PyMOL Python script that loads the backbone (N, CA, C, O; Angstrom):
from pymol import cmd

cmd.read_pdbstr("""\
ATOM      1  N   ASP A   1       8.292  -6.687  19.688  1.00  0.00           N
ATOM      2  CA  ASP A   1       7.370  -5.388  19.302  1.00  0.00           C
ATOM      3  C   ASP A   1       8.018  -4.394  18.567  1.00  0.00           C
ATOM      4  O   ASP A   1       8.979  -4.019  19.239  1.00  0.00           O
ATOM      5  N   ALA A   2       7.964  -3.880  17.672  1.00  0.00           N
ATOM      6  CA  ALA A   2       7.880  -2.940  16.596  1.00  0.00           C
ATOM      7  C   ALA A   2       8.518  -2.012  17.126  1.00  0.00           C
ATOM      8  O   ALA A   2       9.693  -1.708  16.921  1.00  0.00           O
ATOM      9  N   ALA A   3       7.903  -1.616  17.701  1.00  0.00           N
ATOM     10  CA  ALA A   3       8.280   0.056  18.507  1.00  0.00           C
ATOM     11  C   ALA A   3       9.493   0.060  19.310  1.00  0.00           C
ATOM     12  O   ALA A   3       9.885   1.215  19.480  1.00  0.00           O
ATOM     13  N   ASP A   4      10.154  -0.729  19.808  1.00  0.00           N
ATOM     14  CA  ASP A   4      11.250  -1.581  20.407  1.00  0.00           C
ATOM     15  C   ASP A   4      12.282  -1.644  19.344  1.00  0.00           C
ATOM     16  O   ASP A   4      13.429  -1.429  19.735  1.00  0.00           O
ATOM     17  N   LYS A   5      12.123  -1.884  18.123  1.00  0.00           N
ATOM     18  CA  LYS A   5      13.146  -2.038  17.081  1.00  0.00           C
ATOM     19  C   LYS A   5      13.511  -0.613  16.752  1.00  0.00           C
ATOM     20  O   LYS A   5      12.871   0.341  17.195  1.00  0.00           O
ATOM     21  N   PRO A   6      14.963  -0.450  15.657  1.00  0.00           N
ATOM     22  CA  PRO A   6      15.141   0.671  15.286  1.00  0.00           C
ATOM     23  C   PRO A   6      14.464   0.565  13.925  1.00  0.00           C
ATOM     24  O   PRO A   6      13.585  -0.287  13.801  1.00  0.00           O
ATOM     25  N   PHE A   7      14.791   1.359  12.869  1.00  0.00           N
ATOM     26  CA  PHE A   7      14.187   1.864  11.877  1.00  0.00           C
ATOM     27  C   PHE A   7      15.032   0.493  10.814  1.00  0.00           C
ATOM     28  O   PHE A   7      16.071  -0.087  11.130  1.00  0.00           O
ATOM     29  N   ASP A   8      14.258   0.267   9.617  1.00  0.00           N
ATOM     30  CA  ASP A   8      15.500  -0.455   9.257  1.00  0.00           C
ATOM     31  C   ASP A   8      16.158   0.020   7.838  1.00  0.00           C
ATOM     32  O   ASP A   8      16.922   0.906   8.218  1.00  0.00           O
ATOM     33  N   ARG A   9      16.279  -0.055   6.595  1.00  0.00           N
ATOM     34  CA  ARG A   9      16.767   0.436   5.776  1.00  0.00           C
ATOM     35  C   ARG A   9      16.057   1.231   5.186  1.00  0.00           C
ATOM     36  O   ARG A   9      16.576   2.310   4.899  1.00  0.00           O
ATOM     37  N   LEU A  10      14.515   0.971   4.765  1.00  0.00           N
ATOM     38  CA  LEU A  10      14.309   1.391   3.625  1.00  0.00           C
ATOM     39  C   LEU A  10      12.808   2.864   4.915  1.00  0.00           C
ATOM     40  O   LEU A  10      12.101   3.782   4.499  1.00  0.00           O
ATOM     41  N   GLU A  11      13.008   2.297   6.441  1.00  0.00           N
ATOM     42  CA  GLU A  11      12.227   3.107   7.063  1.00  0.00           C
ATOM     43  C   GLU A  11      13.469   4.402   6.864  1.00  0.00           C
ATOM     44  O   GLU A  11      13.054   5.561   6.893  1.00  0.00           O
ATOM     45  N   ALA A  12      14.322   4.262   6.751  1.00  0.00           N
ATOM     46  CA  ALA A  12      15.737   5.292   7.214  1.00  0.00           C
ATOM     47  C   ALA A  12      15.699   6.230   5.715  1.00  0.00           C
ATOM     48  O   ALA A  12      16.393   7.230   5.533  1.00  0.00           O
ATOM     49  N   GLU A  13      14.961   5.791   4.954  1.00  0.00           N
ATOM     50  CA  GLU A  13      15.602   6.499   3.616  1.00  0.00           C
ATOM     51  C   GLU A  13      14.232   7.635   3.713  1.00  0.00           C
ATOM     52  O   GLU A  13      13.150   7.585   4.299  1.00  0.00           O
ATOM     53  N   LYS A  14      15.031   8.867   2.637  1.00  0.00           N
ATOM     54  CA  LYS A  14      14.612  10.355   2.943  1.00  0.00           C
ATOM     55  C   LYS A  14      12.709   9.917   2.424  1.00  0.00           C
ATOM     56  O   LYS A  14      12.136   8.845   2.232  1.00  0.00           O
ATOM     57  N   ASP A  15      12.129  11.791   2.344  1.00  0.00           N
ATOM     58  CA  ASP A  15      10.701  11.243   1.850  1.00  0.00           C
ATOM     59  C   ASP A  15      10.899  11.284   0.214  1.00  0.00           C
ATOM     60  O   ASP A  15       9.837  11.223  -0.405  1.00  0.00           O
ATOM     61  N   ASP A  16      11.594  11.339  -0.246  1.00  0.00           N
ATOM     62  CA  ASP A  16      11.851  11.926  -1.663  1.00  0.00           C
ATOM     63  C   ASP A  16      11.633  10.170  -1.904  1.00  0.00           C
ATOM     64  O   ASP A  16      10.488   9.720  -1.962  1.00  0.00           O
ATOM     65  N   PHE A  17      12.253   9.703  -1.970  1.00  0.00           N
ATOM     66  CA  PHE A  17      13.111   8.199  -2.057  1.00  0.00           C
ATOM     67  C   PHE A  17      11.214   7.144  -2.206  1.00  0.00           C
ATOM     68  O   PHE A  17      10.574   6.670  -3.144  1.00  0.00           O
ATOM     69  N   HIS A  18      11.022   7.235  -0.738  1.00  0.00           N
ATOM     70  CA  HIS A  18       9.447   6.885  -0.756  1.00  0.00           C
ATOM     71  C   HIS A  18       8.190   7.545  -1.381  1.00  0.00           C
ATOM     72  O   HIS A  18       7.076   7.028  -1.301  1.00  0.00           O
ATOM     73  N   ALA A  19       8.441   8.726  -2.011  1.00  0.00           N
ATOM     74  CA  ALA A  19       7.525   9.416  -3.335  1.00  0.00           C
ATOM     75  C   ALA A  19       7.836   8.703  -4.604  1.00  0.00           C
ATOM     76  O   ALA A  19       6.956   8.459  -5.429  1.00  0.00           O
ATOM     77  N   ARG A  20       8.921   8.410  -4.743  1.00  0.00           N
ATOM     78  CA  ARG A  20       9.792   7.834  -5.889  1.00  0.00           C
ATOM     79  C   ARG A  20       8.770   6.319  -6.186  1.00  0.00           C
ATOM     80  O   ARG A  20       7.994   5.933  -7.061  1.00  0.00           O
ATOM     81  N   VAL A  21       9.354   5.763  -4.807  1.00  0.00           N
ATOM     82  CA  VAL A  21       8.570   4.314  -4.632  1.00  0.00           C
ATOM     83  C   VAL A  21       6.884   4.123  -5.037  1.00  0.00           C
ATOM     84  O   VAL A  21       6.471   3.290  -5.844  1.00  0.00           O
ATOM     85  N   ARG A  22       5.993   5.145  -4.238  1.00  0.00           N
ATOM     86  CA  ARG A  22       4.888   5.255  -3.955  1.00  0.00           C
ATOM     87  C   ARG A  22       4.179   5.605  -5.830  1.00  0.00           C
ATOM     88  O   ARG A  22       3.210   5.038  -6.335  1.00  0.00           O
ATOM     89  N   ASP A  23       4.983   6.590  -6.424  1.00  0.00           N
ATOM     90  CA  ASP A  23       4.682   6.963  -8.098  1.00  0.00           C
ATOM     91  C   ASP A  23       4.691   6.004  -9.056  1.00  0.00           C
ATOM     92  O   ASP A  23       4.079   5.947 -10.123  1.00  0.00           O
ATOM     93  N   ALA A  24       5.782   4.942  -8.338  1.00  0.00           N
ATOM     94  CA  ALA A  24       6.109   3.834  -9.388  1.00  0.00           C
ATOM     95  C   ALA A  24       5.109   2.664  -9.010  1.00  0.00           C
ATOM     96  O   ALA A  24       4.513   2.104  -9.931  1.00  0.00           O
ATOM     97  N   TYR A  25       4.891   2.258  -7.664  1.00  0.00           N
ATOM     98  CA  TYR A  25       3.752   1.336  -8.041  1.00  0.00           C
ATOM     99  C   TYR A  25       2.137   1.875  -8.450  1.00  0.00           C
ATOM    100  O   TYR A  25       1.340   1.245  -9.144  1.00  0.00           O
ATOM    101  N   LEU A  26       1.953   2.972  -7.927  1.00  0.00           N
ATOM    102  CA  LEU A  26       0.934   3.914  -9.342  1.00  0.00           C
ATOM    103  C   LEU A  26       0.852   3.670 -10.670  1.00  0.00           C
ATOM    104  O   LEU A  26      -0.179   3.346 -11.259  1.00  0.00           O
ATOM    105  N   ALA A  27       1.759   3.797 -11.076  1.00  0.00           N
ATOM    106  CA  ALA A  27       1.945   3.606 -12.247  1.00  0.00           C
ATOM    107  C   ALA A  27       1.446   2.057 -12.972  1.00  0.00           C
ATOM    108  O   ALA A  27       0.803   1.783 -13.985  1.00  0.00           O
ATOM    109  N   LEU A  28       1.992   1.370 -12.071  1.00  0.00           N
ATOM    110  CA  LEU A  28       2.038  -0.096 -12.408  1.00  0.00           C
ATOM    111  C   LEU A  28       0.666  -0.371 -11.959  1.00  0.00           C
ATOM    112  O   LEU A  28       0.079  -1.413 -12.249  1.00  0.00           O
ATOM    113  N   ALA A  29       0.068   0.741 -11.121  1.00  0.00           N
ATOM    114  CA  ALA A  29      -1.251   0.046 -10.920  1.00  0.00           C
ATOM    115  C   ALA A  29      -2.471   0.733 -12.079  1.00  0.00           C
ATOM    116  O   ALA A  29      -3.462   0.211 -12.590  1.00  0.00           O
ATOM    117  N   ALA A  30      -1.975   1.902 -12.187  1.00  0.00           N
ATOM    118  CA  ALA A  30      -2.626   2.540 -13.769  1.00  0.00           C
ATOM    119  C   ALA A  30      -2.585   1.748 -14.900  1.00  0.00           C
ATOM    120  O   ALA A  30      -3.502   1.635 -15.713  1.00  0.00           O
ATOM    121  N   ALA A  31      -1.053   0.972 -14.959  1.00  0.00           N
ATOM    122  CA  ALA A  31      -1.021   0.296 -16.294  1.00  0.00           C
ATOM    123  C   ALA A  31      -1.912  -0.828 -16.081  1.00  0.00           C
ATOM    124  O   ALA A  31      -2.889  -0.947 -16.820  1.00  0.00           O
ATOM    125  N   GLU A  32      -1.741  -1.476 -15.366  1.00  0.00           N
ATOM    126  CA  GLU A  32      -2.767  -2.877 -15.101  1.00  0.00           C
ATOM    127  C   GLU A  32      -4.032  -2.974 -14.132  1.00  0.00           C
ATOM    128  O   GLU A  32      -4.237  -4.147 -13.822  1.00  0.00           O
ATOM    129  N   PRO A  33      -4.735  -2.281 -13.694  1.00  0.00           N
ATOM    130  CA  PRO A  33      -5.692  -2.151 -13.122  1.00  0.00           C
ATOM    131  C   PRO A  33      -6.361  -3.442 -12.704  1.00  0.00           C
ATOM    132  O   PRO A  33      -7.152  -3.543 -11.766  1.00  0.00           O
ATOM    133  N   HIS A  34      -5.954  -4.429 -13.509  1.00  0.00           N
ATOM    134  CA  HIS A  34      -6.896  -5.831 -13.151  1.00  0.00           C
ATOM    135  C   HIS A  34      -6.125  -6.453 -12.338  1.00  0.00           C
ATOM    136  O   HIS A  34      -6.535  -7.448 -11.739  1.00  0.00           O
ATOM    137  N   ARG A  35      -4.725  -5.919 -12.155  1.00  0.00           N
ATOM    138  CA  ARG A  35      -3.427  -6.442 -11.260  1.00  0.00           C
ATOM    139  C   ARG A  35      -2.929  -5.945 -10.037  1.00  0.00           C
ATOM    140  O   ARG A  35      -1.981  -6.440  -9.427  1.00  0.00           O
ATOM    141  N   PHE A  36      -3.761  -4.690  -9.593  1.00  0.00           N
ATOM    142  CA  PHE A  36      -3.358  -3.941  -8.380  1.00  0.00           C
ATOM    143  C   PHE A  36      -4.550  -3.449  -7.956  1.00  0.00           C
ATOM    144  O   PHE A  36      -5.279  -3.057  -8.868  1.00  0.00           O
ATOM    145  N   LEU A  37      -5.018  -3.338  -6.732  1.00  0.00           N
ATOM    146  CA  LEU A  37      -5.554  -2.334  -5.966  1.00  0.00           C
ATOM    147  C   LEU A  37      -5.370  -0.987  -5.363  1.00  0.00           C
ATOM    148  O   LEU A  37      -4.213  -0.734  -5.028  1.00  0.00           O
ATOM    149  N   VAL A  38      -5.704  -0.646  -5.286  1.00  0.00           N
ATOM    150  CA  VAL A  38      -4.837   0.601  -4.547  1.00  0.00           C
ATOM    151  C   VAL A  38      -6.172   1.815  -3.860  1.00  0.00           C
ATOM    152  O   VAL A  38      -7.033   2.549  -4.345  1.00  0.00           O
ATOM    153  N   ILE A  39      -5.668   1.447  -2.466  1.00  0.00           N
ATOM    154  CA  ILE A  39      -6.930   1.534  -1.241  1.00  0.00           C
ATOM    155  C   ILE A  39      -6.076   3.154  -0.605  1.00  0.00           C
ATOM    156  O   ILE A  39      -4.891   3.413  -0.398  1.00  0.00           O
ATOM    157  N   ASP A  40      -7.234   3.896  -0.470  1.00  0.00           N
ATOM    158  CA  ASP A  40      -6.902   5.152   0.445  1.00  0.00           C
ATOM    159  C   ASP A  40      -6.725   4.421   2.390  1.00  0.00           C
ATOM    160  O   ASP A  40      -7.599   3.920   3.097  1.00  0.00           O
ATOM    161  N   ALA A  41      -5.846   4.571   2.565  1.00  0.00           N
ATOM    162  CA  ALA A  41      -5.790   3.926   3.820  1.00  0.00           C
ATOM    163  C   ALA A  41      -5.609   4.797   4.946  1.00  0.00           C
ATOM    164  O   ALA A  41      -5.028   4.486   5.986  1.00  0.00           O
ATOM    165  N   ALA A  42      -6.175   5.985   4.664  1.00  0.00           N
ATOM    166  CA  ALA A  42      -6.589   7.144   5.741  1.00  0.00           C
ATOM    167  C   ALA A  42      -7.674   6.274   6.457  1.00  0.00           C
ATOM    168  O   ALA A  42      -7.363   6.000   7.617  1.00  0.00           O
ATOM    169  N   GLY A  43      -8.583   5.898   6.140  1.00  0.00           N
ATOM    170  CA  GLY A  43      -9.833   5.186   6.370  1.00  0.00           C
ATOM    171  C   GLY A  43      -9.815   4.604   7.441  1.00  0.00           C
ATOM    172  O   GLY A  43      -8.774   4.552   8.096  1.00  0.00           O
ATOM    173  N   ALA A  44     -11.222   3.904   7.957  1.00  0.00           N
ATOM    174  CA  ALA A  44     -11.162   3.116   9.449  1.00  0.00           C
ATOM    175  C   ALA A  44     -10.532   1.713   8.987  1.00  0.00           C
ATOM    176  O   ALA A  44     -10.967   1.002   8.081  1.00  0.00           O
ATOM    177  N   PRO A  45      -9.850   1.560   9.485  1.00  0.00           N
ATOM    178  CA  PRO A  45      -9.343  -0.072   9.292  1.00  0.00           C
ATOM    179  C   PRO A  45     -10.360  -1.363   9.440  1.00  0.00           C
ATOM    180  O   PRO A  45      -9.956  -2.509   9.242  1.00  0.00           O
ATOM    181  N   ASP A  46     -12.122  -0.973   9.917  1.00  0.00           N
ATOM    182  CA  ASP A  46     -12.164  -1.858   8.934  1.00  0.00           C
ATOM    183  C   ASP A  46     -13.200  -1.900   7.803  1.00  0.00           C
ATOM    184  O   ASP A  46     -13.992  -2.777   7.458  1.00  0.00           O
ATOM    185  N   ASP A  47     -12.846  -0.235   7.170  1.00  0.00           N
ATOM    186  CA  ASP A  47     -13.570   0.134   5.960  1.00  0.00           C
ATOM    187  C   ASP A  47     -12.722  -0.549   5.170  1.00  0.00           C
ATOM    188  O   ASP A  47     -13.035  -1.005   4.070  1.00  0.00           O
ATOM    189  N   ILE A  48     -11.139  -0.689   5.924  1.00  0.00           N
ATOM    190  CA  ILE A  48     -10.387  -0.840   4.640  1.00  0.00           C
ATOM    191  C   ILE A  48     -10.057  -2.227   4.426  1.00  0.00           C
ATOM    192  O   ILE A  48      -9.758  -2.588   3.287  1.00  0.00           O
ATOM    193  N   ALA A  49     -10.072  -2.958   5.276  1.00  0.00           N
ATOM    194  CA  ALA A  49     -10.488  -4.566   5.681  1.00  0.00           C
ATOM    195  C   ALA A  49     -11.068  -4.457   4.814  1.00  0.00           C
ATOM    196  O   ALA A  49     -10.415  -4.113   3.828  1.00  0.00           O
ATOM    197  N   ALA A  50     -12.677  -4.675   4.589  1.00  0.00           N
ATOM    198  CA  ALA A  50     -13.843  -4.479   4.032  1.00  0.00           C
ATOM    199  C   ALA A  50     -13.477  -4.625   2.427  1.00  0.00           C
ATOM    200  O   ALA A  50     -13.866  -5.644   1.855  1.00  0.00           O
ATOM    201  N   THR A  51     -12.646  -3.505   1.595  1.00  0.00           N
ATOM    202  CA  THR A  51     -12.641  -3.444   0.857  1.00  0.00           C
ATOM    203  C   THR A  51     -11.667  -4.380   0.138  1.00  0.00           C
ATOM    204  O   THR A  51     -11.657  -4.762  -1.032  1.00  0.00           O
ATOM    205  N   VAL A  52     -10.857  -4.639   1.158  1.00  0.00           N
ATOM    206  CA  VAL A  52      -9.864  -5.645   0.808  1.00  0.00           C
ATOM    207  C   VAL A  52     -10.552  -7.198   0.397  1.00  0.00           C
ATOM    208  O   VAL A  52     -10.290  -7.957  -0.537  1.00  0.00           O
ATOM    209  N   ARG A  53     -11.531  -7.305   1.511  1.00  0.00           N
ATOM    210  CA  ARG A  53     -11.839  -9.014   1.252  1.00  0.00           C
ATOM    211  C   ARG A  53     -12.753  -8.315   0.160  1.00  0.00           C
ATOM    212  O   ARG A  53     -12.045  -8.736  -0.754  1.00  0.00           O
ATOM    213  N   ALA A  54     -13.837  -7.524  -0.582  1.00  0.00           N
ATOM    214  CA  ALA A  54     -14.486  -7.470  -1.803  1.00  0.00           C
ATOM    215  C   ALA A  54     -14.010  -7.547  -2.580  1.00  0.00           C
ATOM    216  O   ALA A  54     -14.435  -8.051  -3.619  1.00  0.00           O
ATOM    217  N   ARG A  55     -12.945  -7.085  -2.405  1.00  0.00           N
ATOM    218  CA  ARG A  55     -11.742  -7.222  -3.762  1.00  0.00           C
ATOM    219  C   ARG A  55     -11.332  -8.712  -4.329  1.00  0.00           C
ATOM    220  O   ARG A  55     -11.277  -9.297  -5.411  1.00  0.00           O
ATOM    221  N   VAL A  56     -11.059  -8.987  -2.831  1.00  0.00           N
ATOM    222  CA  VAL A  56     -10.236 -10.937  -3.088  1.00  0.00           C
ATOM    223  C   VAL A  56     -11.563 -11.621  -2.994  1.00  0.00           C
ATOM    224  O   VAL A  56     -11.474 -12.809  -3.306  1.00  0.00           O
ATOM    225  N   ALA A  57     -12.685 -11.261  -2.681  1.00  0.00           N
ATOM    226  CA  ALA A  57     -14.233 -11.974  -3.199  1.00  0.00           C
ATOM    227  C   ALA A  57     -13.914 -12.352  -4.250  1.00  0.00           C
ATOM    228  O   ALA A  57     -13.392 -13.436  -4.512  1.00  0.00           O
ATOM    229  N   ALA A  58     -14.297 -11.184  -5.239  1.00  0.00           N
ATOM    230  CA  ALA A  58     -14.663 -10.847  -6.540  1.00  0.00           C
ATOM    231  C   ALA A  58     -13.588 -11.946  -7.178  1.00  0.00           C
ATOM    232  O   ALA A  58     -13.994 -12.612  -8.131  1.00  0.00           O
ATOM    233  N   LEU A  59     -12.739 -12.084  -6.874  1.00  0.00           N
ATOM    234  CA  LEU A  59     -11.315 -13.436  -7.597  1.00  0.00           C
ATOM    235  C   LEU A  59     -11.288 -14.149  -7.214  1.00  0.00           C
ATOM    236  O   LEU A  59     -10.113 -14.414  -7.472  1.00  0.00           O
ATOM    237  N   LEU A  60     -11.790 -15.363  -6.374  1.00  0.00           N
ATOM    238  CA  LEU A  60     -11.907 -16.189  -6.130  1.00  0.00           C
ATOM    239  C   LEU A  60     -12.822 -16.998  -6.624  1.00  0.00           C
ATOM    240  O   LEU A  60     -12.910 -18.154  -6.213  1.00  0.00           O
TER     241      LEU A  60
END
""", "prot")
cmd.dss("prot")
cmd.show_as("cartoon", "prot")
cmd.util.cbc("prot")
cmd.orient("prot")
Protein backbone atom coordinates (compact mmCIF):
# COMPACT_ATOMS: atom_id res chain seq x y z
CA ASP A 1 0.00 0.00 0.00
CA ALA A 2 1.35 3.44 -0.94
CA ALA A 3 0.42 4.85 2.47
CA ASP A 4 2.91 2.48 4.10
CA LYS A 5 5.86 3.64 1.98
CA PRO A 6 8.10 6.59 2.76
CA PHE A 7 8.29 9.51 0.34
CA ASP A 8 10.50 8.89 -2.65
CA ARG A 9 13.09 11.38 -3.88
CA LEU A 10 10.65 13.38 -6.01
CA GLU A 11 8.01 13.57 -3.30
CA ALA A 12 10.65 14.83 -0.89
CA GLU A 13 11.45 17.83 -3.12
CA LYS A 14 10.32 21.29 -2.07
CA ASP A 15 7.31 23.06 -3.57
CA ASP A 16 9.44 25.29 -5.81
CA PHE A 17 10.84 22.20 -7.55
CA HIS A 18 7.33 20.92 -8.27
CA ALA A 19 6.28 24.37 -9.52
CA ARG A 20 9.23 24.46 -11.94
CA VAL A 21 8.42 20.98 -13.24
CA ARG A 22 4.76 21.93 -13.68
CA ASP A 23 5.70 25.13 -15.49
CA ALA A 24 8.00 23.21 -17.82
CA TYR A 25 5.26 20.71 -18.71
CA LEU A 26 2.73 23.52 -19.23
CA ALA A 27 5.20 25.22 -21.57
CA LEU A 28 5.55 22.00 -23.57
CA ALA A 29 1.77 21.67 -23.72
CA ALA A 30 1.41 25.26 -24.94
CA ALA A 31 4.09 24.79 -27.58
CA GLU A 32 2.70 21.48 -28.86
CA PRO A 33 -1.00 21.26 -27.96
CA HIS A 34 -1.53 18.37 -30.38
CA ARG A 35 0.81 16.25 -28.24
CA PHE A 36 -0.39 17.15 -24.73
CA LEU A 37 -3.67 17.34 -22.85
CA VAL A 38 -3.77 19.53 -19.76
CA ILE A 39 -6.49 18.36 -17.40
CA ASP A 40 -7.79 20.07 -14.28
CA ALA A 41 -7.45 17.19 -11.83
CA ALA A 42 -9.54 19.00 -9.20
CA GLY A 43 -12.69 17.63 -10.79
CA ALA A 44 -14.53 14.45 -9.99
CA PRO A 45 -12.60 11.30 -10.92
CA ASP A 46 -15.35 10.17 -13.31
CA ASP A 47 -15.26 13.54 -15.10
CA ILE A 48 -11.48 13.40 -15.41
CA ALA A 49 -11.65 9.85 -16.77
CA ALA A 50 -14.32 10.89 -19.30
CA THR A 51 -12.11 13.75 -20.51
CA VAL A 52 -9.17 11.39 -20.98
CA ARG A 53 -11.31 8.78 -22.74
CA ALA A 54 -12.74 11.38 -25.12
CA ARG A 55 -9.29 12.68 -26.03
CA VAL A 56 -7.88 9.19 -26.57
CA ALA A 57 -10.91 8.17 -28.64
CA ALA A 58 -10.38 11.19 -30.88
CA LEU A 59 -6.83 10.03 -31.53
CA LEU A 60 -7.74 6.45 -32.45
